[in-house]
A tleap script that builds the chain and sets N, CA, C and O, in Angstrom:
source leaprc.protein.ff14SB
mol = sequence {
  NMET ALA ASN ASP ASN THR ILE ALA ARG ASN
  LYS LYS ALA TYR HIE ASP TYR GLU VAL LEU
  GLU LYS PHE GLU ALA GLY ILE ALA LEU LEU
  GLY THR GLU VAL LYS SER CYS ARG ASN ARG
  ASN VAL GLN LEU GLN ASP ALA HIE ALA TYR
  ILE GLU LYS GLY GLU VAL TRP LEU VAL ASN
  ALA HIE ILE ALA LEU TYR GLU GLN GLY ASN
  ARG HIE ASN HIE GLU PRO LYS ARG ARG ARG
  LYS LEU LEU LEU HIE LYS ARG GLU ILE ARG
  LYS MET LYS GLN LEU THR ASP GLU LYS GLY
  LEU CTHR
}
set mol.1.N position { 79.722 88.480 113.383 }
set mol.1.CA position { 80.367 88.926 112.979 }
set mol.1.C position { 79.101 90.064 112.165 }
set mol.1.O position { 78.599 90.018 111.041 }
set mol.2.N position { 78.958 90.785 113.029 }
set mol.2.CA position { 77.563 91.756 112.457 }
set mol.2.C position { 77.690 92.812 110.906 }
set mol.2.O position { 76.810 93.068 110.085 }
set mol.3.N position { 79.469 93.346 110.956 }
set mol.3.CA position { 79.050 94.016 110.411 }
set mol.3.C position { 80.909 93.925 108.926 }
set mol.3.O position { 81.559 94.643 108.166 }
set mol.4.N position { 80.823 92.431 109.475 }
set mol.4.CA position { 81.608 91.560 108.534 }
set mol.4.C position { 81.718 91.764 106.948 }
set mol.4.O position { 81.130 90.881 106.323 }
set mol.5.N position { 82.439 92.881 106.050 }
set mol.5.CA position { 82.318 93.087 105.073 }
set mol.5.C position { 83.112 92.320 104.265 }
set mol.5.O position { 83.385 92.734 103.138 }
set mol.6.N position { 83.596 91.098 104.718 }
set mol.6.CA position { 84.175 89.829 103.917 }
set mol.6.C position { 83.161 89.207 102.540 }
set mol.6.O position { 82.065 88.661 102.409 }
set mol.7.N position { 83.993 89.553 101.891 }
set mol.7.CA position { 83.378 88.716 100.637 }
set mol.7.C position { 83.527 87.291 99.993 }
set mol.7.O position { 83.026 86.821 98.972 }
set mol.8.N position { 84.476 86.699 101.029 }
set mol.8.CA position { 84.999 85.350 100.284 }
set mol.8.C position { 86.262 85.058 101.191 }
set mol.8.O position { 87.153 85.899 101.311 }
set mol.9.N position { 86.291 84.173 101.647 }
set mol.9.CA position { 87.463 83.697 102.739 }
set mol.9.C position { 87.721 82.583 101.928 }
set mol.9.O position { 86.900 82.398 101.029 }
set mol.10.N position { 89.157 81.369 102.067 }
set mol.10.CA position { 89.954 80.185 101.756 }
set mol.10.C position { 89.474 79.696 102.446 }
set mol.10.O position { 89.720 80.181 103.551 }
set mol.11.N position { 88.708 78.747 102.491 }
set mol.11.CA position { 88.485 77.569 103.915 }
set mol.11.C position { 89.527 76.969 104.652 }
set mol.11.O position { 90.016 76.901 105.779 }
set mol.12.N position { 89.680 76.414 103.052 }
set mol.12.CA position { 90.658 75.074 102.623 }
set mol.12.C position { 91.550 75.714 103.569 }
set mol.12.O position { 91.484 75.415 104.762 }
set mol.13.N position { 92.586 76.786 103.028 }
set mol.13.CA position { 94.047 77.239 103.239 }
set mol.13.C position { 93.989 76.955 104.600 }
set mol.13.O position { 94.902 76.200 104.936 }
set mol.14.N position { 93.080 77.361 105.707 }
set mol.14.CA position { 93.180 77.082 107.327 }
set mol.14.C position { 93.302 75.370 107.716 }
set mol.14.O position { 93.897 74.723 108.578 }
set mol.15.N position { 92.467 75.076 106.670 }
set mol.15.CA position { 92.528 73.259 107.099 }
set mol.15.C position { 94.018 73.142 106.589 }
set mol.15.O position { 94.881 73.099 107.466 }
set mol.16.N position { 94.339 73.097 105.523 }
set mol.16.CA position { 95.663 72.652 104.553 }
set mol.16.C position { 97.100 72.817 105.402 }
set mol.16.O position { 98.123 72.154 105.570 }
set mol.17.N position { 96.517 74.185 105.862 }
set mol.17.CA position { 98.211 74.759 105.905 }
set mol.17.C position { 98.065 75.345 107.338 }
set mol.17.O position { 96.964 75.455 107.878 }
set mol.18.N position { 99.106 75.675 107.861 }
set mol.18.CA position { 99.258 76.366 109.077 }
set mol.18.C position { 99.333 77.902 108.752 }
set mol.18.O position { 100.170 78.353 107.970 }
set mol.19.N position { 98.407 78.676 109.403 }
set mol.19.CA position { 98.622 80.303 108.833 }
set mol.19.C position { 99.580 80.893 109.921 }
set mol.19.O position { 99.068 81.024 111.033 }
set mol.20.N position { 100.843 81.257 109.785 }
set mol.20.CA position { 101.507 81.566 110.226 }
set mol.20.C position { 100.927 83.477 110.278 }
set mol.20.O position { 100.665 84.355 111.100 }
set mol.21.N position { 100.961 83.346 109.414 }
set mol.21.CA position { 100.596 85.434 109.926 }
set mol.21.C position { 99.614 86.193 108.426 }
set mol.21.O position { 99.646 85.733 107.285 }
set mol.22.N position { 99.131 86.935 108.698 }
set mol.22.CA position { 97.750 87.247 107.858 }
set mol.22.C position { 98.169 88.293 107.452 }
set mol.22.O position { 99.071 88.832 108.094 }
set mol.23.N position { 97.570 89.022 106.064 }
set mol.23.CA position { 98.303 90.267 105.686 }
set mol.23.C position { 96.716 90.427 105.090 }
set mol.23.O position { 95.982 89.635 104.498 }
set mol.24.N position { 96.528 91.969 105.577 }
set mol.24.CA position { 94.923 92.440 104.391 }
set mol.24.C position { 95.790 93.236 102.911 }
set mol.24.O position { 96.755 93.996 102.990 }
set mol.25.N position { 95.308 92.918 102.027 }
set mol.25.CA position { 95.500 93.319 100.887 }
set mol.25.C position { 94.705 93.825 100.284 }
set mol.25.O position { 93.688 93.149 100.439 }
set mol.26.N position { 94.423 94.970 99.393 }
set mol.26.CA position { 93.620 95.115 98.461 }
set mol.26.C position { 93.565 94.108 96.731 }
set mol.26.O position { 94.344 93.155 96.759 }
set mol.27.N position { 93.162 94.183 96.042 }
set mol.27.CA position { 93.257 93.998 94.851 }
set mol.27.C position { 92.717 94.627 93.323 }
set mol.27.O position { 91.879 95.509 93.135 }
set mol.28.N position { 93.102 94.246 92.833 }
set mol.28.CA position { 93.213 95.759 91.672 }
set mol.28.C position { 92.465 94.915 90.583 }
set mol.28.O position { 92.909 93.950 89.961 }
set mol.29.N position { 90.757 95.723 90.461 }
set mol.29.CA position { 89.636 94.459 89.517 }
set mol.29.C position { 88.988 95.671 88.519 }
set mol.29.O position { 88.658 96.848 88.664 }
set mol.30.N position { 89.003 94.806 87.563 }
set mol.30.CA position { 87.722 95.477 86.529 }
set mol.30.C position { 86.488 95.719 86.886 }
set mol.30.O position { 85.964 95.328 87.929 }
set mol.31.N position { 86.157 96.144 86.328 }
set mol.31.CA position { 84.930 97.113 86.371 }
set mol.31.C position { 83.886 96.004 86.444 }
set mol.31.O position { 83.510 96.050 87.615 }
set mol.32.N position { 83.079 94.833 85.701 }
set mol.32.CA position { 82.487 93.400 86.023 }
set mol.32.C position { 82.622 93.168 87.057 }
set mol.32.O position { 81.810 92.948 87.956 }
set mol.33.N position { 84.021 93.202 87.020 }
set mol.33.CA position { 84.616 92.159 88.096 }
set mol.33.C position { 84.518 92.365 89.951 }
set mol.33.O position { 84.597 91.579 90.895 }
set mol.34.N position { 84.275 94.079 89.798 }
set mol.34.CA position { 83.851 94.798 91.386 }
set mol.34.C position { 82.142 94.216 91.165 }
set mol.34.O position { 81.618 93.444 91.967 }
set mol.35.N position { 81.668 94.580 90.336 }
set mol.35.CA position { 79.941 94.375 90.403 }
set mol.35.C position { 80.171 92.463 91.046 }
set mol.35.O position { 79.991 92.167 92.227 }
set mol.36.N position { 80.547 91.515 90.052 }
set mol.36.CA position { 80.515 90.273 90.538 }
set mol.36.C position { 80.864 90.069 91.792 }
set mol.36.O position { 80.376 89.118 92.402 }
set mol.37.N position { 81.878 91.030 92.465 }
set mol.37.CA position { 81.616 90.429 94.343 }
set mol.37.C position { 81.379 90.921 94.419 }
set mol.37.O position { 81.834 90.766 95.552 }
set mol.38.N position { 80.772 92.076 94.447 }
set mol.38.CA position { 78.941 93.044 95.221 }
set mol.38.C position { 78.203 91.330 95.839 }
set mol.38.O position { 78.031 90.913 96.985 }
set mol.39.N position { 77.889 90.633 94.340 }
set mol.39.CA position { 77.310 90.052 94.470 }
set mol.39.C position { 77.974 88.248 95.036 }
set mol.39.O position { 77.242 87.266 95.157 }
set mol.40.N position { 79.046 88.261 95.217 }
set mol.40.CA position { 79.392 87.382 96.562 }
set mol.40.C position { 79.892 86.161 95.311 }
set mol.40.O position { 79.995 84.963 95.574 }
set mol.41.N position { 80.122 86.676 94.140 }
set mol.41.CA position { 80.350 85.511 93.022 }
set mol.41.C position { 81.938 85.313 93.193 }
set mol.41.O position { 82.630 85.957 92.405 }
set mol.42.N position { 82.616 84.469 94.162 }
set mol.42.CA position { 83.781 84.293 94.228 }
set mol.42.C position { 83.818 83.037 94.908 }
set mol.42.O position { 83.193 82.550 95.850 }
set mol.43.N position { 85.098 82.507 93.852 }
set mol.43.CA position { 85.290 80.880 94.592 }
set mol.43.C position { 87.078 81.807 95.143 }
set mol.43.O position { 87.269 82.913 94.638 }
set mol.44.N position { 88.038 81.310 95.996 }
set mol.44.CA position { 89.265 80.766 96.436 }
set mol.44.C position { 89.619 79.399 96.892 }
set mol.44.O position { 90.642 78.999 97.448 }
set mol.45.N position { 88.701 78.866 96.583 }
set mol.45.CA position { 89.539 77.287 96.840 }
set mol.45.C position { 90.844 77.100 96.373 }
set mol.45.O position { 91.748 77.004 97.204 }
set mol.46.N position { 91.110 77.025 95.068 }
set mol.46.CA position { 92.362 77.093 94.183 }
set mol.46.C position { 93.601 77.949 94.624 }
set mol.46.O position { 94.821 77.786 94.659 }
set mol.47.N position { 92.829 78.806 94.901 }
set mol.47.CA position { 93.740 80.030 94.327 }
set mol.47.C position { 94.858 80.013 95.494 }
set mol.47.O position { 94.736 79.566 96.634 }
set mol.48.N position { 96.036 80.653 94.864 }
set mol.48.CA position { 97.424 81.410 95.644 }
set mol.48.C position { 98.127 82.501 95.203 }
set mol.48.O position { 98.273 82.852 94.032 }
set mol.49.N position { 98.663 83.152 96.438 }
set mol.49.CA position { 99.399 84.322 95.471 }
set mol.49.C position { 101.014 83.789 95.465 }
set mol.49.O position { 101.511 82.738 95.871 }
set mol.50.N position { 101.550 84.879 94.880 }
set mol.50.CA position { 102.769 84.463 94.244 }
set mol.50.C position { 103.468 86.273 94.289 }
set mol.50.O position { 102.666 87.200 94.177 }
set mol.51.N position { 104.962 86.558 94.457 }
set mol.51.CA position { 105.577 87.475 94.124 }
set mol.51.C position { 105.826 87.621 93.383 }
set mol.51.O position { 105.058 86.802 92.878 }
set mol.52.N position { 106.521 88.153 92.265 }
set mol.52.CA position { 107.178 88.113 91.110 }
set mol.52.C position { 107.716 89.690 90.949 }
set mol.52.O position { 106.802 90.486 90.732 }
set mol.53.N position { 108.969 90.222 91.016 }
set mol.53.CA position { 109.132 91.296 90.930 }
set mol.53.C position { 108.389 92.626 90.895 }
set mol.53.O position { 108.012 93.531 90.151 }
set mol.54.N position { 108.424 91.892 93.020 }
set mol.54.CA position { 108.255 93.605 93.954 }
set mol.54.C position { 106.935 93.450 93.963 }
set mol.54.O position { 106.405 94.331 94.640 }
set mol.55.N position { 106.002 92.522 93.385 }
set mol.55.CA position { 104.586 92.569 93.156 }
set mol.55.C position { 104.569 91.488 93.756 }
set mol.55.O position { 105.501 90.713 93.968 }
set mol.56.N position { 102.967 91.385 94.186 }
set mol.56.CA position { 102.085 90.248 94.340 }
set mol.56.C position { 101.382 89.975 93.720 }
set mol.56.O position { 100.741 90.987 93.438 }
set mol.57.N position { 100.732 88.553 92.882 }
set mol.57.CA position { 99.767 88.194 92.043 }
set mol.57.C position { 98.722 87.210 92.788 }
set mol.57.O position { 98.748 86.320 93.639 }
set mol.58.N position { 97.950 87.772 92.113 }
set mol.58.CA position { 96.909 86.387 93.002 }
set mol.58.C position { 96.479 85.522 91.924 }
set mol.58.O position { 96.119 86.243 90.993 }
set mol.59.N position { 96.323 83.963 91.557 }
set mol.59.CA position { 96.573 83.438 90.491 }
set mol.59.C position { 95.448 82.600 91.071 }
set mol.59.O position { 95.312 82.764 92.283 }
set mol.60.N position { 94.383 81.513 90.355 }
set mol.60.CA position { 93.080 80.703 90.300 }
set mol.60.C position { 92.168 81.203 90.891 }
set mol.60.O position { 91.096 80.614 90.752 }
set mol.61.N position { 92.169 82.492 91.804 }
set mol.61.CA position { 90.917 82.944 91.913 }
set mol.61.C position { 89.674 83.134 91.196 }
set mol.61.O position { 89.477 84.278 90.788 }
set mol.62.N position { 88.669 82.133 90.919 }
set mol.62.CA position { 87.856 82.517 90.164 }
set mol.62.C position { 86.716 83.378 91.045 }
set mol.62.O position { 86.330 83.235 92.205 }
set mol.63.N position { 86.306 84.430 89.889 }
set mol.63.CA position { 85.619 85.332 89.504 }
set mol.63.C position { 84.316 85.233 88.672 }
set mol.63.O position { 84.374 85.685 87.529 }
set mol.64.N position { 83.299 84.768 89.045 }
set mol.64.CA position { 82.121 84.739 87.690 }
set mol.64.C position { 81.898 86.151 87.229 }
set mol.64.O position { 81.927 87.288 87.701 }
set mol.65.N position { 81.662 85.550 86.090 }
set mol.65.CA position { 81.295 86.896 85.187 }
set mol.65.C position { 80.195 87.321 85.657 }
set mol.65.O position { 79.465 86.781 86.487 }
set mol.66.N position { 80.017 88.775 84.860 }
set mol.66.CA position { 78.901 89.538 85.369 }
set mol.66.C position { 77.405 88.738 84.861 }
set mol.66.O position { 77.575 87.875 84.001 }
set mol.67.N position { 76.356 88.904 85.206 }
set mol.67.CA position { 75.309 88.532 84.555 }
set mol.67.C position { 75.372 89.127 83.565 }
set mol.67.O position { 75.407 88.608 82.449 }
set mol.68.N position { 75.414 91.120 83.963 }
set mol.68.CA position { 74.818 91.807 82.947 }
set mol.68.C position { 75.737 92.181 82.209 }
set mol.68.O position { 75.713 93.108 81.399 }
set mol.69.N position { 76.879 91.228 82.546 }
set mol.69.CA position { 78.069 91.854 81.575 }
set mol.69.C position { 78.108 91.863 79.682 }
set mol.69.O position { 78.128 90.845 78.990 }
set mol.70.N position { 78.111 92.562 79.430 }
set mol.70.CA position { 78.726 92.026 77.752 }
set mol.70.C position { 79.696 91.576 77.246 }
set mol.70.O position { 80.041 90.450 77.604 }
set mol.71.N position { 80.369 92.186 76.380 }
set mol.71.CA position { 81.492 91.932 75.188 }
set mol.71.C position { 82.230 92.604 76.038 }
set mol.71.O position { 82.902 93.313 75.289 }
set mol.72.N position { 82.584 92.875 77.254 }
set mol.72.CA position { 84.090 93.766 77.681 }
set mol.72.C position { 83.893 92.798 78.771 }
set mol.72.O position { 84.226 93.407 79.788 }
set mol.73.N position { 83.432 91.310 79.171 }
set mol.73.CA position { 83.047 91.599 80.796 }
set mol.73.C position { 84.467 90.770 80.628 }
set mol.73.O position { 85.115 90.763 79.581 }
set mol.74.N position { 84.852 90.052 81.872 }
set mol.74.CA position { 86.355 89.574 82.431 }
set mol.74.C position { 86.578 88.221 81.958 }
set mol.74.O position { 85.931 87.481 81.217 }
set mol.75.N position { 88.106 88.055 82.839 }
set mol.75.CA position { 88.862 86.232 81.856 }
set mol.75.C position { 87.964 85.967 83.544 }
set mol.75.O position { 87.761 86.962 84.240 }
set mol.76.N position { 87.611 84.894 83.919 }
set mol.76.CA position { 86.931 84.644 85.457 }
set mol.76.C position { 88.320 84.315 86.131 }
set mol.76.O position { 88.587 84.662 87.282 }
set mol.77.N position { 89.026 83.738 85.459 }
set mol.77.CA position { 90.141 82.884 86.312 }
set mol.77.C position { 91.709 83.745 85.943 }
set mol.77.O position { 92.832 83.365 86.277 }
set mol.78.N position { 91.477 84.552 85.437 }
set mol.78.CA position { 92.953 86.250 85.213 }
set mol.78.C position { 93.530 86.254 86.488 }
set mol.78.O position { 93.025 85.893 87.551 }
set mol.79.N position { 95.091 86.883 86.173 }
set mol.79.CA position { 95.624 86.661 87.416 }
set mol.79.C position { 95.375 87.886 87.836 }
set mol.79.O position { 95.575 88.613 86.863 }
set mol.80.N position { 95.027 88.567 88.806 }
set mol.80.CA position { 94.984 89.903 89.790 }
set mol.80.C position { 96.130 90.009 90.645 }
set mol.80.O position { 96.710 89.035 91.126 }
set mol.81.N position { 96.546 91.595 90.884 }
set mol.81.CA position { 97.465 92.380 91.504 }
set mol.81.C position { 97.259 92.501 93.232 }
set mol.81.O position { 96.742 93.607 93.388 }
set mol.82.N position { 97.359 92.137 93.994 }
set mol.82.CA position { 97.188 92.263 95.476 }
set mol.82.C position { 97.840 93.706 95.947 }
set mol.82.O position { 99.049 93.779 95.731 }
set mol.83.N position { 97.412 94.523 96.375 }
set mol.83.CA position { 97.750 95.708 96.753 }
set mol.83.C position { 98.190 95.662 97.875 }
set mol.83.O position { 97.370 95.685 98.794 }
set mol.84.N position { 99.677 95.580 98.199 }
set mol.84.CA position { 100.036 95.783 99.609 }
set mol.84.C position { 101.042 96.040 100.299 }
set mol.84.O position { 101.629 94.989 100.561 }
set mol.85.N position { 101.700 97.212 100.867 }
set mol.85.CA position { 102.741 98.125 101.277 }
set mol.85.C position { 104.037 97.518 101.078 }
set mol.85.O position { 104.241 96.397 101.544 }
set mol.86.N position { 104.882 98.094 100.476 }
set mol.86.CA position { 106.561 97.439 100.228 }
set mol.86.C position { 106.689 96.628 101.216 }
set mol.86.O position { 106.590 95.402 101.147 }
set mol.87.N position { 106.959 97.401 102.372 }
set mol.87.CA position { 107.235 96.439 104.191 }
set mol.87.C position { 106.641 95.156 104.007 }
set mol.87.O position { 107.082 94.014 104.130 }
set mol.88.N position { 105.586 95.601 103.697 }
set mol.88.CA position { 104.268 93.713 103.840 }
set mol.88.C position { 104.956 92.837 102.775 }
set mol.88.O position { 105.154 91.662 103.086 }
set mol.89.N position { 105.432 93.359 101.283 }
set mol.89.CA position { 105.630 92.361 100.383 }
set mol.89.C position { 107.166 91.816 100.618 }
set mol.89.O position { 107.561 90.724 100.208 }
set mol.90.N position { 107.952 92.751 101.337 }
set mol.90.CA position { 109.403 92.692 101.654 }
set mol.90.C position { 108.950 90.974 103.400 }
set mol.90.O position { 109.116 89.762 103.543 }
set mol.91.N position { 108.633 91.627 103.836 }
set mol.91.CA position { 108.517 90.280 104.897 }
set mol.91.C position { 107.585 88.998 104.542 }
set mol.91.O position { 107.492 87.902 105.095 }
set mol.92.N position { 106.873 89.598 103.308 }
set mol.92.CA position { 106.290 87.593 102.257 }
set mol.92.C position { 107.425 87.847 101.831 }
set mol.92.O position { 107.323 89.000 102.251 }
set mol.93.N position { 108.302 87.841 101.437 }
set mol.93.CA position { 109.429 87.190 100.764 }
set mol.93.C position { 110.509 86.908 101.361 }
set mol.93.O position { 111.379 86.308 100.729 }
set mol.94.N position { 110.656 87.157 102.299 }
set mol.94.CA position { 111.598 87.437 103.310 }
set mol.94.C position { 110.843 85.317 103.810 }
set mol.94.O position { 111.359 84.288 103.374 }
set mol.95.N position { 109.963 85.366 104.488 }
set mol.95.CA position { 108.897 84.198 105.077 }
set mol.95.C position { 109.001 83.070 103.702 }
set mol.95.O position { 109.682 82.078 103.443 }
set mol.96.N position { 108.256 83.603 103.234 }
set mol.96.CA position { 108.591 82.392 101.523 }
set mol.96.C position { 109.825 81.810 101.225 }
set mol.96.O position { 109.966 80.751 100.615 }
set mol.97.N position { 110.674 82.486 101.645 }
set mol.97.CA position { 112.634 82.103 100.979 }
set mol.97.C position { 112.824 81.317 102.051 }
set mol.97.O position { 113.591 80.393 101.782 }
set mol.98.N position { 112.337 81.311 103.433 }
set mol.98.CA position { 112.225 80.143 104.834 }
set mol.98.C position { 112.307 78.515 103.941 }
set mol.98.O position { 111.271 78.153 103.384 }
set mol.99.N position { 113.241 77.838 103.876 }
set mol.99.CA position { 113.039 76.753 104.181 }
set mol.99.C position { 111.666 76.021 104.654 }
set mol.99.O position { 111.512 76.000 105.875 }
set mol.100.N position { 110.706 75.454 103.916 }
set mol.100.CA position { 109.653 74.884 104.437 }
set mol.100.C position { 108.008 75.787 104.275 }
set mol.100.O position { 106.874 75.310 104.231 }
set mol.101.N position { 108.395 77.015 104.223 }
set mol.101.CA position { 107.297 77.931 104.094 }
set mol.101.C position { 106.897 77.737 103.189 }
set mol.101.O position { 107.711 77.370 102.342 }
set mol.102.N position { 105.680 77.827 102.830 }
set mol.102.CA position { 105.548 78.507 101.219 }
set mol.102.C position { 103.833 80.330 101.349 }
set mol.102.O position { 103.545 80.979 100.343 }
savepdb mol mol.pdb
quit
């Protein structure tokens, strides 16, 4: 993986769950969050996503405070919007509505 630009992976999810399908999503971040992510200060161990009103939200993802940030620094565990196409959100919703799938 020489050109892998992945900033963080949730290895625990692959251990605890059977991953049936992968989705690639963007994340709506604040300025200090972007800088902290570039420094690879991200933890996804307890993170999960849920669908609310046709939007997908990431919760419990920890993005550390940016070291050079000032009073406008972000909240490390705030919920963040995942950016997906509508058809992907519909497919996710359909999969999570099935009994036994999360």
